[in-house]
PADRENLUM-884135 format. One line per 8 residues: number of its first residue (from 1); for each residue x, y, z of N, C-alpha, C, O. Coordinates in Angstrom, 2 decimals. Example, Ala and Ser with C-alpha at 12.3 -4.5 7.8 and 13.67 -1.06 7.14 Angstrom:
<vopas>
1> 13.19 -5.69 7.80 12.30 -4.50 7.80 13.20 -3.30 7.80 14.24 -3.32 8.46; 12.85 -2.25 7.08 13.67 -1.06 7.14 12.90 0.03 7.87 13.41 1.14 8.04;
</vopas>
This chain:
<vopas>
1> 24.84 20.11 -39.50 24.22 20.31 -38.28 23.59 21.71 -38.36 24.34 22.65 -38.63; 22.18 21.98 -38.12 21.42 22.82 -38.47 22.05 24.43 -37.52 22.77 24.22 -36.54; 21.79 25.64 -37.83 22.23 26.99 -37.67 21.46 27.10 -36.20 20.54 26.29 -36.29; 21.42 27.59 -35.19 20.52 27.86 -34.12 20.60 29.69 -34.07 21.53 30.44 -33.76; 19.30 29.97 -34.50 18.71 31.36 -34.71 18.96 32.15 -33.41 18.70 31.69 -32.30; 19.46 33.32 -33.60 19.73 34.50 -32.39 18.42 35.37 -32.49 17.58 35.61 -33.35; 18.65 35.66 -31.39 17.57 36.55 -31.07 16.09 36.62 -30.99 15.36 37.57 -31.29; 15.77 35.48 -30.54 14.44 34.91 -30.27 13.62 35.43 -29.23 14.24 36.21 -28.51;
9> 12.54 35.29 -28.94 12.09 35.76 -27.62 11.41 34.47 -27.24 11.50 33.52 -28.03; 10.83 34.35 -26.26 10.99 33.05 -25.40 9.54 32.42 -25.90 9.34 31.24 -25.64; 8.47 33.20 -26.66 7.07 32.99 -26.91 7.82 31.99 -28.21 7.61 30.78 -28.08; 8.53 32.35 -29.22 9.33 32.10 -30.31 10.16 30.76 -30.13 10.17 29.97 -31.06; 10.69 30.55 -29.22 11.47 29.43 -28.84 10.67 28.23 -28.09 10.99 27.04 -28.06; 9.61 28.83 -27.52 8.79 27.81 -27.22 7.76 27.12 -27.92 7.20 26.12 -27.48; 7.49 27.73 -29.13 6.50 27.56 -30.59 6.82 25.77 -30.61 7.88 25.15 -30.49; 5.46 25.33 -30.82 5.75 23.91 -31.08 5.82 22.65 -29.61 5.55 21.45 -29.66;
17> 6.36 23.64 -28.18 6.70 22.52 -27.24 5.45 22.47 -26.39 4.74 23.40 -26.00; 5.29 20.62 -26.11 4.28 20.41 -25.12 4.95 19.87 -24.12 5.89 19.07 -24.25; 4.48 20.31 -23.05 5.28 19.65 -21.84 3.99 18.68 -21.26 2.76 18.76 -21.22; 5.08 17.66 -20.81 4.25 16.37 -20.50 4.10 16.33 -18.89 4.98 16.58 -18.06; 2.96 16.00 -18.70 2.13 15.81 -17.69 2.83 15.33 -16.24 3.49 14.35 -16.60; 2.99 15.44 -15.19 3.70 15.01 -14.19 3.15 14.06 -13.62 1.97 14.01 -13.96; 3.54 12.96 -12.62 3.01 12.17 -11.96 2.31 13.28 -10.60 1.13 13.17 -10.27; 2.99 14.01 -10.12 2.33 14.79 -9.41 1.22 15.39 -9.61 0.21 15.13 -8.95;
25> 1.26 16.46 -10.77 0.40 17.14 -11.64 -0.89 15.99 -12.14 -1.93 16.50 -12.57; -0.82 14.93 -12.09 -1.86 13.97 -12.28 -2.42 13.77 -11.12 -3.65 13.79 -11.08; -1.86 13.58 -10.20 -2.47 13.13 -8.69 -3.44 14.49 -8.28 -4.64 14.55 -8.03; -2.47 15.44 -8.31 -3.57 17.05 -7.94 -4.75 17.05 -8.63 -5.89 17.12 -8.16; -4.40 16.97 -9.81 -5.86 16.96 -10.85 -6.79 16.50 -10.55 -7.87 17.08 -10.41; -6.43 14.75 -10.33 -7.83 13.88 -9.50 -7.99 14.05 -8.32 -9.03 13.59 -7.84; -7.11 14.72 -7.47 -7.44 15.35 -6.11 -8.56 16.52 -6.54 -9.73 16.15 -6.51; -8.39 17.32 -6.76 -9.25 18.52 -6.97 -10.56 17.90 -7.59 -11.66 18.30 -7.23;
33> -10.42 17.00 -8.44 -11.50 16.54 -9.07 -12.59 16.03 -8.11 -13.75 16.43 -8.07; -11.98 15.02 -7.29 -12.62 14.16 -6.58 -13.39 15.28 -5.05 -14.36 15.16 -4.30; -12.32 16.23 -5.21 -13.10 17.50 -3.92 -14.39 18.06 -4.71 -15.43 18.21 -4.07; -14.35 18.37 -6.03 -15.12 19.19 -6.69 -16.36 18.21 -6.65 -17.37 18.67 -6.13; -16.40 17.03 -7.09 -17.43 16.06 -6.88 -18.03 15.90 -5.63 -19.24 15.66 -5.60; -17.31 16.01 -4.41 -17.78 15.64 -3.17 -18.39 17.11 -2.60 -19.36 17.17 -1.85; -17.62 18.36 -3.12 -18.80 19.91 -2.86 -19.84 19.64 -3.58 -20.74 20.02 -2.84; -20.52 19.07 -4.89 -21.54 18.84 -5.85 -22.52 18.12 -4.95 -23.64 18.57 -4.71;
41> -22.00 16.87 -4.40 -22.82 16.32 -3.93 -23.10 16.73 -2.35 -23.84 16.13 -1.57; -22.41 17.76 -2.12 -22.85 17.82 -0.38 -23.56 18.89 -1.09 -23.47 19.85 -0.31; -24.08 19.19 -1.91 -24.83 20.91 -2.60 -26.38 20.35 -2.74 -27.47 20.86 -2.50; -25.96 19.07 -3.22 -27.32 18.67 -3.31 -27.86 18.00 -2.30 -27.43 17.06 -1.63; -29.30 18.85 -2.26 -30.22 18.37 -1.32 -30.82 17.13 -1.66 -31.34 17.00 -2.77; -30.82 15.88 -0.57 -31.58 14.79 -0.53 -33.18 15.17 -1.12 -33.85 16.17 -0.89; -33.46 14.17 -1.83 -35.08 13.84 -2.32 -35.23 13.92 -0.87 -34.49 13.69 0.08; -36.77 14.42 -1.07 -38.11 14.41 0.08 -38.55 13.11 -0.09 -39.04 12.71 -1.15;
49> -38.38 12.35 1.01 -39.48 11.01 1.26 -40.75 11.24 1.48 -41.22 12.20 2.08; -41.50 10.06 0.83 -43.01 10.67 0.65 -43.81 10.84 2.44 -44.90 11.28 2.82; -42.99 10.43 2.93 -43.47 10.22 4.72 -43.22 11.54 5.26 -43.94 11.91 6.19; -41.94 12.61 4.64 -41.97 13.75 5.25 -42.07 14.55 4.25 -41.28 15.49 4.35; -42.89 14.58 3.06 -43.08 15.44 1.96 -43.27 16.86 2.46 -42.82 17.86 1.89; -44.15 16.83 3.84 -44.86 18.47 4.06 -43.86 19.00 5.18 -44.23 20.02 5.75; -42.67 18.47 5.57 -42.03 18.92 6.45 -40.77 19.97 5.91 -40.20 19.58 4.89; -40.38 21.02 6.39 -39.25 21.77 6.03 -38.34 20.99 6.46 -38.56 20.01 7.17;
57> -37.09 21.42 6.00 -35.88 21.11 6.50 -35.45 21.70 8.00 -34.69 21.09 8.76; -35.97 22.81 8.24 -36.28 23.46 10.03 -36.65 22.60 10.69 -35.99 22.08 11.59; -38.51 22.13 10.12 -38.92 21.11 10.78 -38.11 19.51 11.23 -38.09 19.03 12.37; -37.52 18.94 10.04 -37.03 18.10 10.32 -36.04 18.22 11.28 -35.93 17.31 12.11; -35.15 19.36 11.34 -34.09 19.46 12.45 -34.97 19.13 14.12 -34.87 18.34 15.06; -35.84 20.32 13.70 -36.44 20.24 15.52 -37.09 19.08 15.71 -37.20 18.73 16.89; -37.69 18.20 14.65 -38.05 16.47 15.35 -37.07 15.88 15.58 -37.08 15.16 16.58; -35.70 15.97 14.64 -34.75 14.99 14.83 -33.80 15.31 16.34 -33.10 14.47 16.90;
65> -34.00 16.81 16.82 -33.34 17.28 18.07 -34.45 16.53 19.34 -34.20 15.97 20.41; -35.27 16.72 18.88 -36.55 16.25 19.90 -36.66 14.49 19.94 -37.34 13.97 20.82; -36.09 13.80 19.12 -36.02 12.59 19.42 -34.92 12.10 19.68 -34.80 10.91 19.97; -33.65 13.16 19.62 -32.30 13.07 20.07 -32.16 13.07 21.43 -31.27 12.44 21.99; -33.32 14.03 22.24 -33.64 14.30 23.34 -34.24 13.31 23.91 -33.84 13.05 25.04; -35.23 12.58 23.42 -35.84 11.52 24.08 -34.93 10.22 24.20 -35.04 9.39 25.10; -33.93 10.16 23.06 -33.16 9.01 23.34 -31.99 8.91 24.53 -31.55 7.94 25.14; -31.70 10.26 24.58 -30.67 10.65 25.59 -31.52 10.30 27.49 -31.06 9.59 28.38;
73> -32.71 11.04 27.48 -33.20 10.81 28.38 -33.27 9.23 29.01 -32.80 8.78 30.05; -34.12 8.52 27.85 -34.06 7.37 27.78 -32.82 6.07 28.58 -32.84 5.12 29.36; -31.93 6.81 27.78 -30.30 6.24 28.35 -29.88 6.44 29.87 -29.33 5.62 30.60; -30.45 8.27 30.28 -30.11 8.38 31.63 -30.76 7.34 32.39 -30.15 6.82 33.32; -31.99 6.96 32.08 -32.85 5.91 33.00 -32.40 4.61 32.92 -32.77 3.81 33.78; -31.73 4.27 32.09 -31.07 3.10 31.81 -31.85 2.15 31.07 -31.67 0.95 31.27; -32.84 2.61 30.08 -33.54 2.12 29.32 -33.03 2.02 27.83 -33.09 2.87 26.93; -32.49 0.66 27.85 -31.87 0.40 26.09 -32.44 -0.12 25.17 -32.10 0.17 24.03;
81> -33.69 -1.22 25.45 -34.36 -1.73 24.56 -35.93 -0.60 24.82 -36.34 -0.24 25.93; -36.50 -0.28 23.62 -37.14 0.46 23.54 -37.68 0.35 22.09 -36.95 0.05 21.14; -39.17 0.65 21.96 -39.61 0.84 20.38 -40.40 2.40 20.63 -40.73 2.75 21.77; -40.60 3.12 19.64 -41.42 4.14 19.30 -42.79 3.74 18.66 -42.94 3.07 17.63; -43.96 4.39 19.61 -45.21 4.23 18.83 -45.68 5.56 18.47 -45.73 6.48 19.28; -45.97 5.63 17.45 -46.63 6.81 17.02 -48.11 7.10 16.63 -48.68 6.64 15.65; -48.50 7.71 17.30 -50.20 7.85 17.47 -50.71 9.63 16.50 -50.08 10.69 16.44; -51.50 9.40 16.16 -52.57 10.32 15.69 -53.61 10.41 16.72 -54.14 9.39 17.15;
89> -54.01 11.89 17.26 -55.14 12.20 17.80 -55.80 13.51 17.28 -55.61 14.60 17.83; -56.74 13.29 15.97 -56.91 14.69 16.27 -55.58 15.52 15.45 -55.02 15.04 14.47; -55.31 16.49 15.90 -54.54 17.48 15.10 -52.98 16.87 15.77 -52.03 17.33 15.13; -52.71 16.27 16.49 -51.48 16.10 17.38 -51.06 14.81 16.87 -51.86 13.91 16.59; -49.46 14.71 16.72 -48.96 13.18 16.21 -48.04 13.26 17.65 -47.34 14.23 17.94; -48.20 12.12 18.41 -47.99 11.77 19.59 -46.96 10.26 19.80 -47.19 9.07 20.02; -45.84 11.06 19.60 -44.57 9.75 19.82 -44.22 9.39 20.98 -43.63 10.05 21.84; -44.66 8.07 21.02 -44.42 7.29 22.57 -43.28 6.45 22.78 -43.09 5.79 21.76;
97> -42.35 6.17 23.77 -41.17 5.01 23.66 -41.64 4.35 24.59 -41.86 4.93 25.66; -41.95 2.77 24.42 -42.39 1.54 24.88 -41.49 0.26 25.19 -42.02 -0.78 25.59;
</vopas>
């Protein structure tokens, strides 16, 4: 039987020891990686479509709010089936619900 050395530091005693990864550590690591990937995806701005290439994000938001208001007012009037007709007259773009 080998003799056990005395007066060793913690660092000396743990030398060469490799701790095995537990199931909970693996699951936590995978969860953190999934969260990091989700954050990275959310941070990426989606590519601009050709149809709205000239609009800023604020203008797109404003247009979305206006269309939502139109949809809500049509719903209050009881109109459920409608189509949006888009016309351009000079420097104006007119969206009409028909």
